[in-house]
N, C-alpha and C positions, 0 to 999 in steps of 0.2 A: 470331300470330307470323310474322315475315318469313322467307322462305326465300331464301338467297343461293346461287346456283350458282357454284361455283369451277371454274376451268380451269387446266390444267397448262402450257399454252403458247399463244403468240400468233404468228401469221405476219405479218411486216411486208411492206410494199409490194414490197421487193426479193426477197421469198421467204425471207429469213432468219428463223430462229426465235428467240424469247426465251422462256426457261423459268422457272417458279417452282413448285417442288413439293418437299415433304419426302421423297418417294420417287419420283422421276421414272422412269417406265417400269420400276419395280421395281429400279432400279440405285442407289438412295440419293438423298440430297439434292442438288438442283441449283437454284441461284438465280442467274440471270444479272444482270449489270449492263447497263443500257441508257443510251444517250445521250439524255437527256430535254430537250425544247425548253421553255424558260420565257420569260416576258416580264418586263422590268424596269418601273419606274414610268412610263417614257416610252413604253412600248409596243415597245421594241427587243427583238428575239428573241436568245436566247443558249442554248447547250447546257451542261448540267451532268449528270455521271453520277449514277446512282442504282441501288441494289440492289433488284431486283424481288422482292417477297415473296409476292404473290398476284395472280391475275387473277379478275375477277368481272363480272357484269352488273348495271347499275343503270339503270332506265328504258330498257331496250333498248340501252344504250351499253356498250361494252367498257371496263372500268376496270381500273386496276392500283394496288396498294398498294406504295409504294416507300419506301426509306430512302435519302435523298439524302446526297451528300457535302456538307461545309461549304464554301461558295464562298470564304469568307475564309481557308481553310487551304491554298489552292492554293500548293504549293511550300514550305509551312511545317511539314513533318513532320520532326521531329528525326532526323538521321542519313541523310536521303535528299535528293537533288537532282533537280530536273526536268531532262529532256533534250528534244531536239526531238521524240522519239517517245513519251515517257512523262511523266506528271504524277502527283505524289503529293498525296493529300488525306487529311484526317481526316474521319470520318463525322460528320454533324450530330447533336448530342445536346443535351438540355436541361442546365440547370445542375447537376442531380443525376445526370447521366450516362445518362438514359433516351434511347433512339433517337427522333429526330423523324421521324414518318411522314407521308406525303402520299398522298392519293387523287387520281389523275390519270386523264385519258382516255387510253386506249392509243394514240390517234393522236398523242400527244405524244412517244412513243418513236420516235426516228429510226432507231436502229440498235443492235445488240448490241455490247458492248465486251469486249475481253480485259482481265482484271483479275487482280491478285495481292494477296492479303491479306498485310500485313506481319507478322501474327501467325501462328503455326503451330498449327492445330487443324482438326478435321473441320468443314467448313462446313455449317451448318444454319441454320434460322430462329432458333434459340435462341442461337447463338453469332455475334452480329453483329461484323463486323470493326471495329476502332477506327480503323485507317488503311489505305489501299490505294494501289497503284500502278495507274494506268489507262494502257493503251496507246491511242494515237490510233486513231480509227475507221479501218477498212480502206480506206474511200474517200479518206481524207486521207494515209494512211501512205506510199503510193508517191510522192505529190507532195512530201511532207516530206523523204523520202529523196533525191529528185531535187534539190530546192533546196539541201539541205545539201551534197551532193556537188558541185554546180555551184560553190558558194562555196569548197569546199576545193580544187577544181581551180585556181581563180583564185589562191588563197593559195599554192599549191605550184608555180606555173608557173616560178619561178626556182630550182628545186632544182638543185644541182650535186654533183659528187663530194665537194667539201669540205663540203657541207651536204646529206647524203643523207636525213636524217630527214624524215618527212612531218609538216607542221604540221596538227594536228587542230583548230585554231581555239581561240577563247577566248570569254569571256562576251559580248563585243561582237558576235562572229559569231553566237552563239546568238540574241541579241536581234534582230539584223537578219533572220535566217532566220525566226524566229517571226513577226515583223511582216509579212514577205512572204507567209507561209502564211495568216495571219489575213486579209490583204487579198484573197487569192485566194478564200478561203471566203466572205467578204462579197460578192465580185463574183459568185459562183455562185448566191447566194441560198439561201433555205430553202424547201423544197417540202412542202406538207401531204400527208398520206396517211391512209388508213383501214386499220388492221390488222384481221385476222380472228381472232376467238377460236376455239380448238379444244379 
């Protein structure tokens, strides 16, 4: 019989913790979302959020069991719209509704993510969310806010007493700001890291 050691948390290279435990430090269930690095068929890297369900060791490697969001559902959650700072996803499931799980190396987890379940229930491993809102990673958030406000300042330069209302932009502005943010992220590159199981 194989013995699998489970862990409650992993420390990432920047010192942030990601947790996965049905009773984390005796305070109840805590299952973080992580920004997971994947590769497409061409070898191009991209990030996609996933709910972390467990940490374990396999062949001396730190591994994580995750339930990923469905990449095709980006912005296609009924009743919700993406913004510069938030993205809405459905969770990836099979045709009969069972969660699709992946076993990944913990080094694929780039950062923890702030997330909100669209359903209202007590979060646990047994109550998987059907759809979620993900807030941009904190290392992107400030730049996204800066780019958005810079665009709004340009749009609102001609305000007068006759037109005192602030123009908050439109879909075209959102698309332009998103593409500028994506270009900045690509220019910065993706760095590999080795997390530590605890």
